[in-house]
C-alpha positions as CSV (number, residue, x, y, z in Angstrom):
1,P,182.2,9.5,79.7
2,A,181.6,7.3,81.4
3,S,182.4,9.8,85.0
4,M,180.5,12.2,83.3
5,M,178.7,12.3,86.8
6,Q,180.9,12.2,89.1
7,G,181.0,14.2,92.1
8,K,177.0,14.8,91.6
9,T,174.5,14.3,94.3
10,V,170.7,13.1,92.4
11,I,167.8,13.0,94.1
12,V,165.0,10.5,91.9
13,T,161.5,10.2,93.4
14,G,160.3,7.5,92.8
15,A,162.9,5.5,92.1
16,N,162.1,2.3,93.1
17,S,160.9,0.7,89.9
18,G,160.1,2.0,86.0
19,I,161.1,4.4,84.2
20,G,162.9,5.7,87.9
21,K,164.6,3.3,88.8
22,A,166.0,2.5,85.5
23,T,167.5,6.7,86.0
24,A,169.1,6.0,89.1
25,A,170.8,3.1,87.7
26,A,171.8,4.5,84.5
27,I,173.5,7.8,87.1
28,V,175.1,5.9,89.4
29,K,177.1,4.3,85.9
30,L,177.8,7.4,85.2
31,Q,179.8,7.5,88.1
32,G,177.4,10.1,89.9
33,R,175.3,9.4,93.5
34,V,171.6,8.6,94.3
35,I,169.5,9.2,96.8
36,M,166.4,7.0,96.3
37,A,163.2,8.7,97.3
38,C,160.4,6.5,97.7
39,R,157.0,6.1,99.6
40,D,156.9,2.2,99.7
41,Q,161.3,1.8,101.7
42,T,160.8,-1.9,101.1
43,R,160.0,-1.9,97.5
44,A,163.1,1.3,97.7
45,E,166.2,-1.0,99.2
46,E,165.1,-4.1,97.1
47,A,165.9,-1.6,94.4
48,A,168.3,-0.5,95.3
49,Q,170.3,-2.6,95.9
50,D,169.9,-4.5,92.8
51,I,171.7,-1.6,91.4
52,R,174.3,-1.9,94.1
53,Q,174.5,-5.2,92.7
54,E,174.2,-4.2,88.6
55,T,176.7,-1.2,89.3
56,G,179.0,-2.0,91.9
57,A,178.0,0.7,94.0
58,D,178.3,1.1,97.6
59,S,175.5,2.1,100.3
60,R,176.3,5.3,99.9
61,Q,176.6,5.7,96.8
62,V,172.7,4.9,96.0
63,M,171.0,5.3,99.4
64,V,166.8,5.2,100.3
65,K,165.2,7.8,101.7
66,Q,161.8,7.9,102.8
67,L,159.4,10.2,101.1
68,D,155.8,9.9,99.8
69,L,154.4,13.0,98.0
70,A,150.9,12.4,99.2
71,S,151.7,13.5,102.4
72,L,153.0,17.1,102.6
73,R,154.6,16.8,105.9
74,S,156.3,13.6,104.7
75,V,157.7,16.2,102.0
76,R,158.3,18.9,104.7
77,S,160.7,15.9,106.9
78,F,162.3,14.0,103.4
79,C,163.7,18.2,102.4
80,E,164.4,19.1,106.4
81,D,166.7,15.8,106.9
82,I,168.2,16.5,102.7
83,I,168.7,20.0,103.7
84,K,170.9,18.5,106.8
85,E,173.1,15.7,105.7
86,E,174.2,17.0,101.9
87,P,176.0,19.7,101.2
88,L,175.3,19.5,97.5
89,L,172.4,18.6,95.3
90,H,173.2,18.7,92.0
91,V,169.8,17.3,90.2
92,L,166.7,16.8,91.0
93,I,164.5,14.3,89.6
94,N,161.2,14.9,89.9
95,N,159.6,11.3,88.3
96,A,156.5,10.1,90.8
97,G,153.9,9.5,89.7
98,V,150.3,8.0,90.4
99,Y,148.6,7.2,86.7
100,Q,144.5,6.8,86.5
101,C,143.5,5.9,90.1
102,P,140.4,5.8,91.3
103,Y,139.1,8.8,93.0
104,T,141.1,9.4,96.6
105,K,142.2,12.1,98.4
106,T,145.9,12.6,99.7
107,E,146.3,13.0,103.5
108,D,146.0,17.3,102.9
109,G,142.5,16.5,101.2
110,F,144.4,16.7,97.7
111,E,142.9,15.0,94.4
112,M,145.6,11.9,94.3
113,Q,147.3,12.6,91.0
114,F,147.0,16.6,91.4
115,G,148.6,15.8,94.8
116,V,152.0,13.3,94.0
117,N,152.0,14.2,90.7
118,H,152.0,18.4,90.9
119,L,151.8,19.3,94.4
120,G,154.0,17.2,96.5
121,H,156.2,17.3,93.4
122,F,155.7,21.7,93.8
123,L,156.7,21.3,97.6
124,L,160.0,19.3,97.0
125,T,160.9,21.7,94.6
126,H,160.5,24.6,96.5
127,L,161.9,23.2,100.2
128,L,164.9,21.8,97.7
129,M,165.4,25.0,95.8
130,D,168.1,27.3,98.2
131,L,170.7,24.0,98.0
132,L,170.1,23.9,94.8
133,K,170.9,27.6,93.6
134,R,174.1,27.0,96.6
135,S,175.5,23.9,94.0
136,A,175.1,25.8,91.2
137,P,175.4,25.2,88.5
138,S,172.6,22.5,89.0
139,R,168.9,20.4,87.4
140,I,165.8,19.9,87.8
141,V,164.5,17.7,85.4
142,V,160.1,17.1,85.3
143,V,159.1,13.3,83.9
144,S,155.2,14.8,82.0
145,S,153.3,12.9,79.8
146,K,152.0,13.4,76.1
147,L,148.9,12.2,77.8
148,Y,149.7,16.3,78.5
149,K,147.0,17.1,75.4
150,H,143.9,16.0,76.5
151,G,144.3,18.2,79.9
152,D,143.4,21.0,81.0
153,I,143.5,23.6,84.0
154,N,139.8,24.2,85.7
155,F,140.6,26.6,88.8
156,E,137.5,26.1,90.1
157,D,137.3,22.8,90.3
158,L,141.0,21.6,91.3
159,N,140.3,19.0,93.1
160,S,138.3,16.7,91.0
161,E,135.4,17.3,93.2
162,Q,133.0,18.0,91.4
163,F,133.9,15.9,88.6
164,Y,136.4,13.2,88.5
165,D,137.7,11.4,85.8
166,K,140.5,9.4,86.2
167,A,142.7,9.3,82.6
168,F,141.6,13.2,82.7
169,A,142.6,13.9,86.5
170,Y,145.8,12.2,85.0
171,S,146.4,13.9,82.5
172,R,146.1,17.3,84.0
173,S,148.4,16.9,86.5
174,K,150.9,16.3,83.5
175,L,150.0,19.9,82.7
176,A,150.1,21.2,85.7
177,N,153.7,19.8,85.3
178,L,154.5,21.1,82.3
179,L,153.0,24.4,83.1
180,F,154.8,24.3,86.4
181,T,158.4,23.7,84.7
182,C,157.8,27.1,82.6
183,E,157.1,28.8,85.5
184,L,160.2,27.5,86.9
185,A,162.4,28.3,84.4
186,R,161.5,32.1,84.1
187,R,161.9,32.4,87.7
188,L,165.3,30.4,87.7
189,E,166.6,32.3,85.2
190,G,170.3,33.8,86.1
191,S,170.5,31.6,89.1
192,G,172.2,28.6,87.8
193,V,169.7,26.0,87.7
194,T,168.0,24.9,84.7
195,A,164.0,22.8,84.9
196,N,163.5,21.4,82.3
197,A,160.4,18.5,81.0
198,L,160.7,15.2,79.1
199,T,157.9,12.8,78.2
200,P,159.0,9.4,78.0
201,G,156.5,8.2,75.8
202,I,154.8,4.5,76.4
203,V,156.9,2.4,78.5
204,R,155.4,-1.1,79.8
205,T,156.1,0.1,84.0
206,N,153.5,-1.2,86.3
207,L,152.5,2.5,86.2
208,G,149.2,1.3,84.7
209,R,148.3,-1.4,87.4
210,H,145.4,0.3,87.8
211,V,144.4,-0.2,84.4
212,H,142.4,-3.4,83.9
213,I,143.1,-5.6,81.8
214,P,141.3,-9.1,81.2
215,V,142.9,-11.9,82.4
216,L,143.3,-14.1,79.0
217,A,145.1,-10.3,77.3
218,K,147.2,-10.4,79.4
219,P,150.0,-12.3,77.4
220,L,148.8,-10.9,74.6
221,F,149.1,-7.5,76.2
222,N,152.7,-8.8,77.5
223,L,153.5,-9.4,73.7
224,I,152.1,-6.8,71.5
225,S,153.8,-4.3,74.7
226,R,157.3,-5.5,74.1
227,G,157.0,-5.1,70.7
228,L,155.4,-1.6,70.7
229,F,156.6,0.3,74.1
230,K,159.6,1.1,75.2
231,S,162.0,-0.7,77.8
232,P,161.7,1.6,81.5
233,E,166.3,2.0,80.4
234,E,164.7,2.9,77.3
235,G,162.6,5.5,78.6
236,A,165.2,6.7,81.2
237,Q,166.8,7.9,77.9
238,T,165.4,11.7,78.3
239,S,165.5,12.0,82.2
240,V,169.2,11.0,81.6
241,Y,170.3,13.2,79.2
242,L,168.6,16.2,80.6
243,A,170.8,15.5,83.9
244,S,173.7,14.5,83.2
245,S,174.5,16.0,79.2
246,P,176.7,19.0,78.4
247,D,174.6,19.7,75.6
248,V,172.0,21.1,77.9
249,D,173.9,23.3,79.6
250,G,171.5,26.3,80.5
251,V,169.2,25.1,78.5
252,Q,166.4,26.3,80.4
253,G,162.2,25.9,80.8
254,K,162.0,23.3,77.2
255,C,160.8,19.7,77.3
256,F,162.4,17.1,75.7
257,A,161.2,13.4,73.8
258,D,163.5,11.1,72.9
259,C,166.5,14.1,73.6
260,K,165.3,16.6,71.3
261,P,163.1,19.4,72.4
262,M,159.7,19.0,71.2
263,E,157.4,21.8,70.7
264,L,154.2,22.0,73.1
265,L,150.9,22.7,72.6
266,D,150.0,26.6,73.2
267,K,147.7,25.9,76.9
268,A,151.2,24.0,77.8
269,T,153.2,27.3,78.1
270,D,150.7,29.8,78.9
271,Q,152.0,32.7,81.1
272,E,149.2,33.7,82.5
273,V,148.1,30.3,83.6
274,A,151.4,29.2,85.1
275,S,151.9,31.9,86.9
276,K,148.2,31.4,88.8
277,L,148.4,28.2,88.5
278,W,151.5,28.6,91.0
279,D,150.5,31.1,93.1
280,I,147.4,28.9,93.9
281,S,149.4,25.4,94.0
282,E,151.3,28.0,96.8
283,V,148.4,28.5,99.1
284,M,147.3,24.9,98.6
285,V,150.3,23.3,99.8
286,G,151.1,26.4,102.1
287,I,154.2,28.0,101.5
288,T,153.5,31.7,102.7
289,T,156.1,34.5,101.4
C-alpha cells in the first residue's frame, strides 16, 4: 500500500545521489519520513529539494543532516543530535559508500574504503542501537555488493598499509558489511530489531567516478550502460523492500538480491571471522564496553 511507511522515520546514509537518493524518494512516496545523512550538505539539500518537488513532501518529511563517515567525530556528533531530536527511529539504511578511490586515509587514519564503508557505519549503528531497540519493531539495512566475492579479511593489514589495490579494498569493505550483518543479526536475536543486507547489482551511479574511462569511449559506455546496468530506481528496489515490506518482518541476518534471499559464499557468513571482525572494529572505533 502507498502508505506503508506512514509514521516511520528512516535514516539513509549517502542519500544525495544514486541508489541512496532513489531509496529516500521511494520511502517518502510510501509516506515515510526520511533523514538524509550526507557528507556534502549542498548536494544533499539539492537532492532533498528534488525529492520534495517530486513527492510534494515538506522539509520535515525530508530532512538533511551532516554526516561524514570518514570522521568518527562526525559520526558521534550526528548520533548525539539524532538521539536528542528523534523520539523514534524505525529504519537505518547503511547505504553510503566510497568506491575504488586512490589510497587515502580517513580523519582517524583508516584506509578510506574500509573506514567509510565498514567502520563508519559500524559506529553509527552501534550508537543508534538503543534508539532502534526502543522503536522496535525496527530494521537495519546494509548495502553490500556482489564484489564481496573478491575480498578477504586480512586481520594483519585491515588498513591496507602493506598492500593496496583499490578494487580489492572495495571488495574487502563489502565483505566486511556482510560479516557485520551476520554478527549483528546474531546479537539482535529477540530484540525486535532485524538486520539484513543486500547487493544492488550494477547500477549507473557516480560511485564509479574514480574509474577511468577514456573520453572517446564515454558516449559508448553510457549507451551500453543504459542497456546493461540498472537505473538507480531499480537498484534501490531491494533497499526499499527490506526497509518497508511486511514479507521480511522478523527476517534476520539474510542477504537479498532483486528482493529475494541469496546464497552467500561461506566466507561471508563465517561465524568466527565475523565475531573477530566485530571485536577488532570495536577497538578501532574506540567503543569500550
